[in-house]
Gaussian input, Z-matrix of N, CA and C with variables (Angstrom, degrees):
# hf/3-21g

backbone

0 1
 N
 C     1     B1
 C     2     B2     1     A1
 N     3     B3     2     A2     1     D1
 C     4     B4     3     A3     2     D2
 C     5     B5     4     A4     3     D3
 N     6     B6     5     A5     4     D4
 C     7     B7     6     A6     5     D5
 C     8     B8     7     A7     6     D6
 N     9     B9     8     A8     7     D7
 C    10    B10     9     A9     8     D8
 C    11    B11    10    A10     9     D9
 N    12    B12    11    A11    10    D10
 C    13    B13    12    A12    11    D11
 C    14    B14    13    A13    12    D12
 N    15    B15    14    A14    13    D13
 C    16    B16    15    A15    14    D14
 C    17    B17    16    A16    15    D15
 N    18    B18    17    A17    16    D16
 C    19    B19    18    A18    17    D17
 C    20    B20    19    A19    18    D18
 N    21    B21    20    A20    19    D19
 C    22    B22    21    A21    20    D20
 C    23    B23    22    A22    21    D21
 N    24    B24    23    A23    22    D22
 C    25    B25    24    A24    23    D23
 C    26    B26    25    A25    24    D24
 N    27    B27    26    A26    25    D25
 C    28    B28    27    A27    26    D26
 C    29    B29    28    A28    27    D27
 N    30    B30    29    A29    28    D28
 C    31    B31    30    A30    29    D29
 C    32    B32    31    A31    30    D30
 N    33    B33    32    A32    31    D31
 C    34    B34    33    A33    32    D32
 C    35    B35    34    A34    33    D33
 N    36    B36    35    A35    34    D34
 C    37    B37    36    A36    35    D35
 C    38    B38    37    A37    36    D36
 N    39    B39    38    A38    37    D37
 C    40    B40    39    A39    38    D38
 C    41    B41    40    A40    39    D39
 N    42    B42    41    A41    40    D40
 C    43    B43    42    A42    41    D41
 C    44    B44    43    A43    42    D42
 N    45    B45    44    A44    43    D43
 C    46    B46    45    A45    44    D44
 C    47    B47    46    A46    45    D45
 N    48    B48    47    A47    46    D46
 C    49    B49    48    A48    47    D47
 C    50    B50    49    A49    48    D48
 N    51    B51    50    A50    49    D49
 C    52    B52    51    A51    50    D50
 C    53    B53    52    A52    51    D51
 N    54    B54    53    A53    52    D52
 C    55    B55    54    A54    53    D53
 C    56    B56    55    A55    54    D54
 N    57    B57    56    A56    55    D55
 C    58    B58    57    A57    56    D56
 C    59    B59    58    A58    57    D57
 N    60    B60    59    A59    58    D58
 C    61    B61    60    A60    59    D59
 C    62    B62    61    A61    60    D60
 N    63    B63    62    A62    61    D61
 C    64    B64    63    A63    62    D62
 C    65    B65    64    A64    63    D63
 N    66    B66    65    A65    64    D64
 C    67    B67    66    A66    65    D65
 C    68    B68    67    A67    66    D66
 N    69    B69    68    A68    67    D67
 C    70    B70    69    A69    68    D68
 C    71    B71    70    A70    69    D69
 N    72    B72    71    A71    70    D70
 C    73    B73    72    A72    71    D71
 C    74    B74    73    A73    72    D72
 N    75    B75    74    A74    73    D73
 C    76    B76    75    A75    74    D74
 C    77    B77    76    A76    75    D75
 N    78    B78    77    A77    76    D76
 C    79    B79    78    A78    77    D77
 C    80    B80    79    A79    78    D78
 N    81    B81    80    A80    79    D79
 C    82    B82    81    A81    80    D80
 C    83    B83    82    A82    81    D81
 N    84    B84    83    A83    82    D82
 C    85    B85    84    A84    83    D83
 C    86    B86    85    A85    84    D84
 N    87    B87    86    A86    85    D85
 C    88    B88    87    A87    86    D86
 C    89    B89    88    A88    87    D87
 N    90    B90    89    A89    88    D88
 C    91    B91    90    A90    89    D89
 C    92    B92    91    A91    90    D90
 N    93    B93    92    A92    91    D91
 C    94    B94    93    A93    92    D92
 C    95    B95    94    A94    93    D93
 N    96    B96    95    A95    94    D94
 C    97    B97    96    A96    95    D95
 C    98    B98    97    A97    96    D96
 N    99    B99    98    A98    97    D97
 C   100   B100    99    A99    98    D98
 C   101   B101   100   A100    99    D99
 N   102   B102   101   A101   100   D100
 C   103   B103   102   A102   101   D101
 C   104   B104   103   A103   102   D102
 N   105   B105   104   A104   103   D103
 C   106   B106   105   A105   104   D104
 C   107   B107   106   A106   105   D105
 N   108   B108   107   A107   106   D106
 C   109   B109   108   A108   107   D107
 C   110   B110   109   A109   108   D108
 N   111   B111   110   A110   109   D109
 C   112   B112   111   A111   110   D110
 C   113   B113   112   A112   111   D111
 N   114   B114   113   A113   112   D112
 C   115   B115   114   A114   113   D113
 C   116   B116   115   A115   114   D114
 N   117   B117   116   A116   115   D115
 C   118   B118   117   A117   116   D116
 C   119   B119   118   A118   117   D117
 N   120   B120   119   A119   118   D118
 C   121   B121   120   A120   119   D119
 C   122   B122   121   A121   120   D120
 N   123   B123   122   A122   121   D121
 C   124   B124   123   A123   122   D122
 C   125   B125   124   A124   123   D123
 N   126   B126   125   A125   124   D124
 C   127   B127   126   A126   125   D125
 C   128   B128   127   A127   126   D126
 N   129   B129   128   A128   127   D127
 C   130   B130   129   A129   128   D128
 C   131   B131   130   A130   129   D129
 N   132   B132   131   A131   130   D130
 C   133   B133   132   A132   131   D131
 C   134   B134   133   A133   132   D132
 N   135   B135   134   A134   133   D133
 C   136   B136   135   A135   134   D134
 C   137   B137   136   A136   135   D135
 N   138   B138   137   A137   136   D136
 C   139   B139   138   A138   137   D137
 C   140   B140   139   A139   138   D138
 N   141   B141   140   A140   139   D139
 C   142   B142   141   A141   140   D140
 C   143   B143   142   A142   141   D141
 N   144   B144   143   A143   142   D142
 C   145   B145   144   A144   143   D143
 C   146   B146   145   A145   144   D144
 N   147   B147   146   A146   145   D145
 C   148   B148   147   A147   146   D146
 C   149   B149   148   A148   147   D147
 N   150   B150   149   A149   148   D148
 C   151   B151   150   A150   149   D149
 C   152   B152   151   A151   150   D150
 N   153   B153   152   A152   151   D151
 C   154   B154   153   A153   152   D152
 C   155   B155   154   A154   153   D153
 N   156   B156   155   A155   154   D154
 C   157   B157   156   A156   155   D155
 C   158   B158   157   A157   156   D156
 N   159   B159   158   A158   157   D157
 C   160   B160   159   A159   158   D158
 C   161   B161   160   A160   159   D159
 N   162   B162   161   A161   160   D160
 C   163   B163   162   A162   161   D161
 C   164   B164   163   A163   162   D162
 N   165   B165   164   A164   163   D163
 C   166   B166   165   A165   164   D164
 C   167   B167   166   A166   165   D165
 N   168   B168   167   A167   166   D166
 C   169   B169   168   A168   167   D167
 C   170   B170   169   A169   168   D168
 N   171   B171   170   A170   169   D169
 C   172   B172   171   A171   170   D170
 C   173   B173   172   A172   171   D171
 N   174   B174   173   A173   172   D172
 C   175   B175   174   A174   173   D173
 C   176   B176   175   A175   174   D174
 N   177   B177   176   A176   175   D175
 C   178   B178   177   A177   176   D176
 C   179   B179   178   A178   177   D177
 N   180   B180   179   A179   178   D178
 C   181   B181   180   A180   179   D179
 C   182   B182   181   A181   180   D180
 N   183   B183   182   A182   181   D181
 C   184   B184   183   A183   182   D182
 C   185   B185   184   A184   183   D183
 N   186   B186   185   A185   184   D184
 C   187   B187   186   A186   185   D185
 C   188   B188   187   A187   186   D186
 N   189   B189   188   A188   187   D187
 C   190   B190   189   A189   188   D188
 C   191   B191   190   A190   189   D189
 N   192   B192   191   A191   190   D190
 C   193   B193   192   A192   191   D191
 C   194   B194   193   A193   192   D192
 N   195   B195   194   A194   193   D193
 C   196   B196   195   A195   194   D194
 C   197   B197   196   A196   195   D195
 N   198   B198   197   A197   196   D196
 C   199   B199   198   A198   197   D197
 C   200   B200   199   A199   198   D198
 N   201   B201   200   A200   199   D199
 C   202   B202   201   A201   200   D200
 C   203   B203   202   A202   201   D201
 N   204   B204   203   A203   202   D202
 C   205   B205   204   A204   203   D203
 C   206   B206   205   A205   204   D204
 N   207   B207   206   A206   205   D205
 C   208   B208   207   A207   206   D206
 C   209   B209   208   A208   207   D207
 N   210   B210   209   A209   208   D208
 C   211   B211   210   A210   209   D209
 C   212   B212   211   A211   210   D210
 N   213   B213   212   A212   211   D211
 C   214   B214   213   A213   212   D212
 C   215   B215   214   A214   213   D213
 N   216   B216   215   A215   214   D214
 C   217   B217   216   A216   215   D215
 C   218   B218   217   A217   216   D216
 N   219   B219   218   A218   217   D217
 C   220   B220   219   A219   218   D218
 C   221   B221   220   A220   219   D219
 N   222   B222   221   A221   220   D220
 C   223   B223   222   A222   221   D221
 C   224   B224   223   A223   222   D222
 N   225   B225   224   A224   223   D223
 C   226   B226   225   A225   224   D224
 C   227   B227   226   A226   225   D225
 N   228   B228   227   A227   226   D226
 C   229   B229   228   A228   227   D227
 C   230   B230   229   A229   228   D228

   B1=1.4503
   B2=1.4811
   B3=1.2980
   B4=1.4773
   B5=1.4365
   B6=1.2749
   B7=1.4769
   B8=1.5415
   B9=1.2741
   B10=1.4630
   B11=1.5479
   B12=1.3528
   B13=1.4386
   B14=1.5430
   B15=1.3112
   B16=1.4560
   B17=1.5328
   B18=1.3165
   B19=1.4665
   B20=1.5559
   B21=1.3087
   B22=1.3983
   B23=1.4901
   B24=1.3535
   B25=1.4945
   B26=1.5010
   B27=1.3323
   B28=1.4826
   B29=1.4702
   B30=1.3186
   B31=1.3883
   B32=1.5468
   B33=1.3025
   B34=1.4886
   B35=1.4407
   B36=1.3676
   B37=1.3662
   B38=1.5380
   B39=1.3435
   B40=1.4212
   B41=1.5872
   B42=1.3387
   B43=1.4114
   B44=1.5755
   B45=1.3021
   B46=1.4217
   B47=1.4895
   B48=1.3066
   B49=1.5232
   B50=1.5576
   B51=1.2816
   B52=1.5447
   B53=1.5812
   B54=1.2930
   B55=1.5055
   B56=1.4399
   B57=1.3800
   B58=1.4627
   B59=1.5612
   B60=1.2691
   B61=1.4277
   B62=1.5807
   B63=1.3050
   B64=1.4845
   B65=1.5319
   B66=1.2567
   B67=1.4801
   B68=1.4091
   B69=1.2845
   B70=1.4741
   B71=1.4751
   B72=1.3289
   B73=1.4180
   B74=1.4995
   B75=1.3530
   B76=1.4432
   B77=1.5046
   B78=1.2909
   B79=1.5237
   B80=1.4902
   B81=1.3024
   B82=1.4366
   B83=1.5444
   B84=1.3337
   B85=1.4627
   B86=1.4347
   B87=1.2977
   B88=1.4770
   B89=1.5866
   B90=1.3529
   B91=1.4883
   B92=1.5416
   B93=1.3025
   B94=1.4751
   B95=1.5510
   B96=1.2994
   B97=1.4574
   B98=1.4929
   B99=1.2809
   B100=1.4674
   B101=1.4949
   B102=1.3455
   B103=1.4993
   B104=1.4676
   B105=1.3951
   B106=1.4652
   B107=1.5113
   B108=1.3724
   B109=1.4376
   B110=1.4610
   B111=1.3394
   B112=1.5030
   B113=1.5350
   B114=1.3735
   B115=1.5563
   B116=1.5246
   B117=1.3475
   B118=1.4853
   B119=1.4853
   B120=1.2911
   B121=1.4792
   B122=1.5140
   B123=1.3395
   B124=1.4337
   B125=1.5113
   B126=1.3251
   B127=1.4022
   B128=1.6094
   B129=1.3470
   B130=1.4277
   B131=1.5294
   B132=1.2766
   B133=1.5697
   B134=1.4613
   B135=1.3548
   B136=1.4063
   B137=1.5263
   B138=1.3457
   B139=1.5059
   B140=1.4851
   B141=1.2803
   B142=1.5081
   B143=1.4454
   B144=1.3695
   B145=1.4747
   B146=1.4543
   B147=1.3490
   B148=1.4459
   B149=1.5152
   B150=1.3477
   B151=1.4598
   B152=1.4760
   B153=1.3214
   B154=1.4615
   B155=1.4821
   B156=1.3927
   B157=1.4744
   B158=1.5887
   B159=1.2542
   B160=1.5613
   B161=1.5314
   B162=1.3568
   B163=1.5761
   B164=1.4889
   B165=1.3537
   B166=1.4442
   B167=1.4777
   B168=1.3564
   B169=1.5493
   B170=1.4822
   B171=1.3432
   B172=1.4962
   B173=1.5270
   B174=1.3759
   B175=1.3963
   B176=1.5757
   B177=1.2639
   B178=1.5197
   B179=1.5585
   B180=1.4185
   B181=1.5287
   B182=1.4961
   B183=1.3437
   B184=1.5034
   B185=1.4994
   B186=1.4057
   B187=1.4121
   B188=1.6204
   B189=1.2720
   B190=1.4477
   B191=1.4946
   B192=1.3027
   B193=1.5414
   B194=1.5225
   B195=1.3126
   B196=1.4600
   B197=1.4007
   B198=1.3398
   B199=1.3932
   B200=1.5818
   B201=1.2494
   B202=1.4649
   B203=1.5035
   B204=1.3412
   B205=1.4427
   B206=1.4477
   B207=1.2237
   B208=1.4818
   B209=1.5361
   B210=1.3191
   B211=1.4630
   B212=1.5293
   B213=1.3082
   B214=1.4856
   B215=1.6390
   B216=1.2898
   B217=1.5430
   B218=1.5135
   B219=1.3043
   B220=1.5378
   B221=1.5538
   B222=1.3323
   B223=1.5087
   B224=1.5273
   B225=1.3560
   B226=1.4977
   B227=1.5099
   B228=1.4004
   B229=1.4813
   B230=1.4477
   A1=110.73
   A2=115.95
   A3=120.89
   A4=114.37
   A5=119.49
   A6=127.35
   A7=107.66
   A8=115.56
   A9=120.36
   A10=107.76
   A11=118.20
   A12=122.95
   A13=111.69
   A14=113.01
   A15=118.80
   A16=112.20
   A17=113.79
   A18=118.31
   A19=106.79
   A20=114.97
   A21=123.48
   A22=107.54
   A23=113.18
   A24=122.59
   A25=108.01
   A26=116.45
   A27=122.18
   A28=112.48
   A29=121.80
   A30=127.71
   A31=113.37
   A32=117.95
   A33=122.63
   A34=111.60
   A35=118.17
   A36=123.87
   A37=115.11
   A38=115.63
   A39=120.02
   A40=112.40
   A41=117.39
   A42=119.28
   A43=113.68
   A44=114.63
   A45=122.81
   A46=112.61
   A47=119.89
   A48=121.97
   A49=109.18
   A50=111.14
   A51=120.67
   A52=108.46
   A53=114.93
   A54=120.55
   A55=107.41
   A56=112.08
   A57=117.97
   A58=109.53
   A59=115.51
   A60=122.07
   A61=108.02
   A62=117.69
   A63=120.79
   A64=108.54
   A65=115.44
   A66=128.56
   A67=109.73
   A68=115.76
   A69=124.07
   A70=111.60
   A71=118.50
   A72=120.66
   A73=112.57
   A74=119.75
   A75=121.11
   A76=108.60
   A77=113.39
   A78=121.52
   A79=111.90
   A80=117.39
   A81=120.34
   A82=108.74
   A83=115.91
   A84=120.96
   A85=115.33
   A86=118.23
   A87=123.42
   A88=108.36
   A89=114.39
   A90=121.46
   A91=109.18
   A92=120.48
   A93=125.10
   A94=105.39
   A95=114.38
   A96=123.85
   A97=109.26
   A98=120.67
   A99=124.12
   A100=116.06
   A101=116.31
   A102=117.31
   A103=108.62
   A104=117.29
   A105=120.62
   A106=113.91
   A107=117.87
   A108=118.44
   A109=108.17
   A110=118.86
   A111=122.88
   A112=113.82
   A113=109.51
   A114=109.36
   A115=111.53
   A116=115.05
   A117=119.69
   A118=111.40
   A119=121.95
   A120=122.46
   A121=111.04
   A122=120.45
   A123=125.99
   A124=111.33
   A125=121.25
   A126=122.34
   A127=111.03
   A128=112.18
   A129=119.12
   A130=113.39
   A131=113.42
   A132=116.17
   A133=110.79
   A134=120.94
   A135=120.58
   A136=113.50
   A137=115.24
   A138=122.56
   A139=107.49
   A140=113.96
   A141=119.72
   A142=112.50
   A143=116.66
   A144=126.32
   A145=109.52
   A146=114.38
   A147=119.83
   A148=109.56
   A149=116.14
   A150=121.93
   A151=109.82
   A152=118.35
   A153=121.09
   A154=114.11
   A155=115.06
   A156=121.07
   A157=111.81
   A158=112.64
   A159=118.63
   A160=109.35
   A161=113.89
   A162=117.87
   A163=109.50
   A164=120.35
   A165=123.02
   A166=108.84
   A167=119.51
   A168=119.76
   A169=110.89
   A170=115.36
   A171=115.82
   A172=110.15
   A173=120.62
   A174=119.46
   A175=108.14
   A176=116.30
   A177=116.62
   A178=113.08
   A179=110.85
   A180=115.15
   A181=114.70
   A182=115.07
   A183=122.24
   A184=114.09
   A185=115.15
   A186=121.76
   A187=106.18
   A188=112.12
   A189=117.35
   A190=109.22
   A191=116.24
   A192=116.41
   A193=110.10
   A194=116.15
   A195=124.75
   A196=111.18
   A197=120.99
   A198=125.64
   A199=104.43
   A200=116.02
   A201=122.11
   A202=109.05
   A203=115.71
   A204=124.06
   A205=114.23
   A206=97.32
   A207=150.95
   A208=115.32
   A209=112.17
   A210=121.81
   A211=105.45
   A212=118.32
   A213=120.78
   A214=109.12
   A215=114.98
   A216=118.22
   A217=109.25
   A218=118.90
   A219=118.93
   A220=102.75
   A221=115.45
   A222=118.24
   A223=113.19
   A224=112.28
   A225=118.21
   A226=108.93
   A227=113.64
   A228=119.35
   A229=109.07
   D1=138.49
   D2=173.36
   D3=-117.29
   D4=158.87
   D5=176.25
   D6=-124.03
   D7=151.50
   D8=-179.95
   D9=-88.29
   D10=113.37
   D11=-174.92
   D12=-116.24
   D13=125.49
   D14=171.92
   D15=-68.11
   D16=-51.68
   D17=-172.30
   D18=-163.16
   D19=153.53
   D20=169.15
   D21=-126.29
   D22=121.33
   D23=-179.36
   D24=-104.76
   D25=117.31
   D26=178.20
   D27=-97.35
   D28=122.78
   D29=177.09
   D30=80.86
   D31=35.04
   D32=174.76
   D33=-81.56
   D34=147.50
   D35=175.26
   D36=-116.58
   D37=6.04
   D38=-175.20
   D39=-106.16
   D40=-3.08
   D41=-177.13
   D42=-109.18
   D43=27.03
   D44=-176.56
   D45=145.18
   D46=175.76
   D47=-174.83
   D48=-75.51
   D49=135.27
   D50=175.79
   D51=76.66
   D52=-174.81
   D53=174.64
   D54=-77.28
   D55=141.89
   D56=-178.11
   D57=-155.34
   D58=165.29
   D59=172.32
   D60=-98.34
   D61=122.32
   D62=178.57
   D63=-105.30
   D64=132.51
   D65=176.94
   D66=-113.22
   D67=117.87
   D68=179.51
   D69=-105.28
   D70=110.74
   D71=-177.70
   D72=-90.41
   D73=163.21
   D74=175.97
   D75=-124.55
   D76=154.59
   D77=-175.03
   D78=99.38
   D79=112.80
   D80=179.56
   D81=-161.59
   D82=129.53
   D83=172.41
   D84=-100.90
   D85=-1.71
   D86=-175.89
   D87=-64.66
   D88=-46.24
   D89=179.48
   D90=56.21
   D91=47.51
   D92=-173.17
   D93=-61.58
   D94=140.68
   D95=169.93
   D96=-60.90
   D97=132.34
   D98=-176.96
   D99=79.72
   D100=9.13
   D101=179.68
   D102=-52.80
   D103=134.56
   D104=179.93
   D105=-88.69
   D106=2.49
   D107=-177.29
   D108=-150.59
   D109=68.50
   D110=-177.36
   D111=-61.09
   D112=-21.53
   D113=179.34
   D114=-65.74
   D115=-18.76
   D116=177.95
   D117=-72.07
   D118=-11.72
   D119=-178.26
   D120=-69.15
   D121=-29.09
   D122=-174.58
   D123=-83.69
   D124=114.44
   D125=-179.05
   D126=-61.79
   D127=-31.92
   D128=-177.67
   D129=-69.18
   D130=-14.24
   D131=-177.71
   D132=-76.56
   D133=-14.77
   D134=-177.26
   D135=-102.09
   D136=-178.92
   D137=173.86
   D138=-122.47
   D139=144.69
   D140=177.54
   D141=-71.66
   D142=122.01
   D143=178.27
   D144=-125.25
   D145=132.10
   D146=179.39
   D147=-69.92
   D148=150.85
   D149=176.96
   D150=-61.92
   D151=-36.66
   D152=176.59
   D153=-59.78
   D154=-44.20
   D155=177.99
   D156=-63.54
   D157=-42.59
   D158=175.91
   D159=-58.82
   D160=-47.05
   D161=-176.85
   D162=-65.95
   D163=-33.65
   D164=178.09
   D165=-62.36
   D166=-47.04
   D167=175.99
   D168=-58.98
   D169=-48.02
   D170=-177.27
   D171=-61.11
   D172=-40.91
   D173=-176.36
   D174=-72.32
   D175=-39.18
   D176=-179.48
   D177=-56.40
   D178=-44.14
   D179=-178.77
   D180=-75.05
   D181=-29.73
   D182=-177.19
   D183=50.89
   D184=41.74
   D185=175.76
   D186=-105.73
   D187=172.78
   D188=165.28
   D189=-70.63
   D190=159.27
   D191=-174.67
   D192=-121.91
   D193=142.82
   D194=166.31
   D195=-109.14
   D196=129.98
   D197=175.03
   D198=-105.83
   D199=125.38
   D200=-175.72
   D201=-127.64
   D202=153.02
   D203=-177.87
   D204=-83.70
   D205=165.83
   D206=15.60
   D207=-31.84
   D208=-163.52
   D209=-175.89
   D210=-104.67
   D211=118.19
   D212=-176.11
   D213=-65.79
   D214=-20.66
   D215=-178.05
   D216=-94.87
   D217=8.29
   D218=-177.71
   D219=-68.77
   D220=138.88
   D221=-176.49
   D222=-57.91
   D223=132.46
   D224=178.55
   D225=-59.09
   D226=156.52
   D227=176.94
   D228=-73.32

């Protein structure tokens, strides 16, 4: 299974307390007022990344993780 990912930031300190891995997903139909990342609404803005590859990055860094939108459960293209 793959998810549409805009970006993965390893070792960020601005997406939550302490160092963490931030995973930004693409694809969202919620279109929340005040969304801080409207680029994430477009499913085509991301690239398909397997869950296994995402987990390898998370395990390698051994940081807490922030999942940010879009919506990670948005249907794949």
